[in-house]
C-alpha positions as CSV (number, residue, x, y, z in Angstrom):
1,M,38.9,-21.5,7.7
2,L,39.5,-24.5,10.0
3,Y,40.7,-26.6,7.1
4,F,43.0,-23.9,5.9
5,T,44.5,-23.5,9.4
6,L,45.1,-27.3,9.7
7,A,46.9,-27.3,6.3
8,R,48.9,-24.2,7.2
9,K,50.1,-25.6,10.5
10,A,51.1,-28.9,8.8
11,Y,53.1,-26.9,6.3
12,A,54.8,-24.8,9.0
13,R,55.7,-27.9,11.0
14,N,57.5,-29.4,8.0
15,L,59.5,-26.1,7.5
16,Q,61.4,-26.9,10.7
17,Y,63.0,-29.9,9.1
18,R,64.1,-28.5,5.8
19,G,67.7,-29.4,6.4
20,A,67.0,-33.0,7.2
21,H,64.7,-33.3,4.2
22,M,67.5,-32.3,1.9
23,V,69.0,-35.7,2.6
24,H,65.8,-37.3,1.2
25,N,66.1,-35.1,-1.8
26,V,69.6,-36.2,-2.5
27,A,68.8,-39.9,-2.1
28,S,65.7,-39.6,-4.3
29,A,67.6,-37.6,-7.0
30,L,70.4,-40.2,-7.0
31,F,67.9,-43.1,-7.2
32,G,66.2,-41.5,-10.2
33,Y,69.5,-40.6,-11.8
34,L,70.7,-44.2,-11.6
35,Y,67.3,-45.4,-12.9
36,A,67.5,-43.0,-15.8
37,C,71.1,-44.1,-16.6
38,I,69.9,-47.7,-16.8
39,W,67.3,-46.7,-19.4
40,I,69.9,-44.8,-21.3
41,G,72.0,-48.0,-21.4
42,I,69.0,-50.1,-22.5
43,G,68.1,-47.5,-25.1
44,E,71.3,-47.9,-27.0
45,G,70.4,-49.6,-30.3
46,R,66.7,-49.9,-29.2
47,S,63.7,-47.7,-30.1
48,L,62.0,-48.0,-26.7
49,G,58.6,-47.6,-28.4
50,E,57.1,-44.1,-28.8
51,Y,59.3,-42.7,-26.0
52,G,62.8,-43.1,-27.3
53,T,65.7,-42.8,-24.9
54,Q,65.2,-39.1,-24.2
55,G,61.5,-39.7,-23.7
56,M,62.1,-42.5,-21.2
57,V,64.5,-40.2,-19.3
58,S,61.8,-37.6,-19.2
59,Y,59.3,-40.2,-18.1
60,I,61.5,-41.3,-15.2
61,A,62.3,-37.7,-14.2
62,F,58.6,-36.7,-13.9
63,T,57.5,-39.9,-12.1
64,Q,60.3,-39.6,-9.6
65,A,59.4,-36.0,-8.8
66,S,55.7,-36.8,-8.7
67,L,56.1,-39.6,-6.1
68,W,56.5,-36.9,-3.3
69,V,53.0,-35.6,-3.9
70,T,51.1,-38.7,-5.0
71,S,52.7,-41.6,-3.1
72,F,55.0,-40.6,-0.4
73,L,52.3,-39.4,2.0
74,T,51.8,-39.9,5.8
75,N,51.4,-43.6,6.5
76,G,47.7,-44.2,7.1
77,L,47.4,-40.4,7.6
78,G,48.5,-41.0,11.1
79,I,45.5,-43.1,12.1
80,P,47.4,-46.3,13.1
81,E,49.4,-44.2,15.6
82,S,46.2,-42.6,17.0
83,V,44.7,-46.0,17.4
84,R,47.7,-47.3,19.4
85,T,47.7,-44.3,21.7
86,G,43.9,-44.1,22.0
87,H,43.8,-40.6,20.6
88,I,41.5,-41.8,17.8
89,S,38.5,-41.5,20.2
90,M,39.4,-37.8,20.7
91,D,39.7,-37.3,17.0
92,L,36.3,-38.8,16.4
93,M,34.8,-36.4,19.1
94,R,36.0,-33.3,17.3
95,P,33.2,-31.2,15.6
96,V,34.7,-32.0,12.2
97,H,34.6,-35.2,10.1
98,L,37.7,-37.4,10.6
99,F,38.4,-37.7,6.9
100,T,38.2,-34.0,6.0
101,H,40.2,-33.2,9.2
102,L,43.1,-35.5,8.3
103,M,42.9,-34.7,4.6
104,S,43.3,-31.0,5.3
105,R,46.3,-31.6,7.5
106,E,47.8,-33.8,4.8
107,W,47.4,-31.1,2.1
108,G,49.7,-28.8,4.1
109,Q,52.4,-31.5,4.1
110,I,51.9,-32.2,0.4
111,L,52.3,-28.5,-0.5
112,Y,55.6,-28.5,1.4
113,Q,56.8,-31.6,-0.4
114,F,55.8,-30.2,-3.7
115,L,57.8,-27.0,-3.1
116,Y,60.8,-28.4,-1.3
117,K,61.1,-31.9,-2.8
118,S,59.3,-32.4,-6.1
119,I,60.3,-29.1,-7.8
120,P,64.0,-29.2,-6.6
121,I,64.3,-32.9,-7.7
122,Y,62.8,-32.2,-11.1
123,L,65.1,-29.2,-11.6
124,V,68.1,-31.4,-11.0
125,Y,66.9,-33.8,-13.8
126,L,66.1,-30.9,-16.0
127,I,69.6,-29.6,-15.9
128,A,71.4,-33.0,-15.7
129,F,69.6,-34.5,-18.7
130,K,68.8,-31.3,-20.6
131,L,65.1,-32.1,-20.6
132,R,62.7,-29.9,-22.5
133,L,59.6,-28.4,-20.9
134,P,56.2,-28.6,-22.6
135,E,55.5,-25.7,-24.9
136,N,51.7,-25.9,-24.9
137,G,50.2,-24.0,-22.0
138,M,47.2,-26.3,-21.9
139,T,49.5,-29.2,-21.1
140,Y,50.4,-27.5,-17.8
141,V,46.7,-27.0,-17.0
142,L,45.8,-30.7,-17.7
143,T,48.9,-31.9,-15.8
144,T,48.0,-29.8,-12.8
145,A,44.5,-31.2,-12.8
146,S,45.8,-34.7,-13.2
147,L,48.3,-34.4,-10.4
148,F,45.7,-32.8,-8.1
149,G,43.4,-35.8,-8.7
150,A,46.3,-38.2,-8.2
151,T,47.2,-36.6,-4.9
152,Y,43.6,-36.7,-3.7
153,M,43.4,-40.4,-4.5
154,G,46.7,-41.0,-2.7
155,I,45.2,-39.3,0.4
156,C,42.1,-41.5,0.1
157,I,44.1,-44.7,-0.3
158,N,46.3,-43.9,2.7
159,Y,43.2,-43.0,4.8
160,L,41.6,-46.4,4.0
161,I,44.9,-48.1,5.0
162,G,44.9,-46.2,8.2
163,V,41.3,-47.1,9.0
164,T,42.2,-50.8,8.9
165,A,44.2,-50.3,12.1
166,M,40.9,-50.6,14.0
167,W,40.6,-54.2,12.9
168,T,44.2,-55.3,12.9
169,T,47.1,-54.8,15.3
170,E,49.5,-54.3,12.3
171,S,48.5,-52.4,9.2
172,S,52.0,-51.5,7.9
173,W,52.0,-54.4,5.6
174,L,49.2,-52.7,3.6
175,Q,51.4,-49.7,3.3
176,W,54.1,-51.8,1.8
177,A,51.7,-53.5,-0.5
178,N,50.4,-50.2,-1.6
179,H,54.0,-49.0,-2.5
180,A,54.5,-52.3,-4.4
181,L,51.4,-51.8,-6.4
182,I,52.4,-48.2,-7.2
183,N,55.8,-49.5,-8.5
184,L,54.1,-52.1,-10.7
185,L,50.6,-50.9,-11.6
186,A,51.1,-47.1,-11.6
187,G,53.8,-47.2,-14.2
188,F,56.7,-46.2,-12.0
189,F,59.2,-48.8,-13.1
190,I,58.0,-49.3,-16.6
191,P,55.1,-47.8,-18.7
192,I,51.9,-49.7,-18.3
193,E,51.6,-50.6,-22.0
194,W,54.8,-52.7,-21.6
195,L,53.3,-54.9,-18.9
196,P,51.9,-58.3,-19.7
197,K,48.3,-58.0,-20.9
198,I,46.8,-59.5,-17.7
199,L,48.7,-56.9,-15.6
200,Q,47.5,-54.1,-17.9
201,T,43.9,-55.2,-17.4
202,I,44.3,-55.4,-13.6
203,A,46.0,-52.0,-13.6
204,W,43.2,-50.2,-15.6
205,W,40.6,-51.7,-13.3
206,S,42.4,-50.0,-10.3
207,P,43.1,-46.4,-9.5
208,Y,46.9,-46.9,-9.7
209,P,47.5,-45.7,-13.3
210,Y,45.9,-42.4,-12.4
211,L,48.5,-41.8,-9.7
212,L,51.6,-41.6,-11.9
213,Y,51.2,-43.0,-15.4
214,V,48.3,-40.7,-16.5
215,P,49.8,-37.4,-15.2
216,T,53.2,-38.3,-16.8
217,R,51.7,-39.2,-20.2
218,I,49.8,-35.9,-20.2
219,Y,52.8,-33.9,-19.2
220,L,54.9,-35.5,-21.9
221,G,52.2,-34.8,-24.5
222,Y,51.3,-38.4,-25.2
223,E,47.7,-38.0,-24.0
224,D,45.0,-35.4,-24.0
225,G,42.6,-34.7,-21.1
226,S,40.3,-37.6,-21.9
227,L,41.9,-39.8,-19.2
228,L,40.9,-37.2,-16.6
229,L,37.4,-38.7,-16.7
230,G,38.9,-41.9,-15.1
231,T,40.6,-39.7,-12.5
232,M,37.3,-38.0,-11.6
233,V,35.4,-41.3,-11.4
234,W,38.0,-42.8,-9.0
235,M,38.0,-39.6,-6.9
236,L,34.3,-40.0,-6.4
237,L,34.4,-43.7,-5.7
238,L,37.3,-43.4,-3.2
239,T,35.5,-40.5,-1.4
240,L,32.4,-42.6,-1.0
241,I,34.4,-45.5,0.3
242,C,36.3,-43.2,2.8
243,F,33.1,-41.9,4.2
244,L,31.6,-45.4,4.5
245,A,34.8,-46.6,6.2
246,T,34.5,-43.8,8.7
247,Y,31.0,-44.8,9.5
248,Y,32.1,-48.3,10.4
249,L,35.2,-46.9,12.2
250,R,32.9,-45.0,14.5
251,R,30.8,-48.1,15.2
252,K,34.0,-50.1,16.0
253,V,35.1,-47.5,18.6
254,E,31.7,-47.5,20.2
255,V,31.7,-51.3,20.4
256,Q,35.0,-51.2,22.2
257,G,33.5,-48.8,24.8
258,G,34.8,-45.5,23.3
């Protein structure tokens, strides 16, 4: 019940800024539209692999909409700000684990962004480019599972970035590095199979393909649910790392006299 309340309050807080967030939607939709137009131009006279021009447009539309639930999360889950203000000590004193506390709060914001950002943005592309929806019901089930796993991994990654604020006075560079890796290794700019072999290898040894590339491939019907095994493995590994990082975070606060 506590976790549900945290998520509900985070959702309600975001509702107060729906008007301002519409500006984000317009900017995001325009960016994706221009990006899709570039691929339409590139696709003239080219096959673009198994995707084709329309497939690449569908690819861009889905990845652009998915960013709001898998990548555009709260920077460090708010930990860097708590460290700067000293509130981190109070957060660690609460009768709830720091990771589950911040994760529950983040799920409320993610639900808001899914309903008020991801869906409206994708609807714009659906109409503008006359995209077709999947006809197989199982595709929606697998896509939902893949997106859920991707979102959870995004939360874990942001939590780990936030935890580093205890050891450095500036952790924002990790946030920017994370966004850069998402653009390159998660298949946002181009599908992973079009990257150089060395980058493909690096990508598949990381969790990044499971943030955007895998959900998109499943949604477009190019993959079955077998890749969800990798999603589950990374969910487990990142969860263990987050709990381990919290253990050392508590020791760091105590050493500083918290």
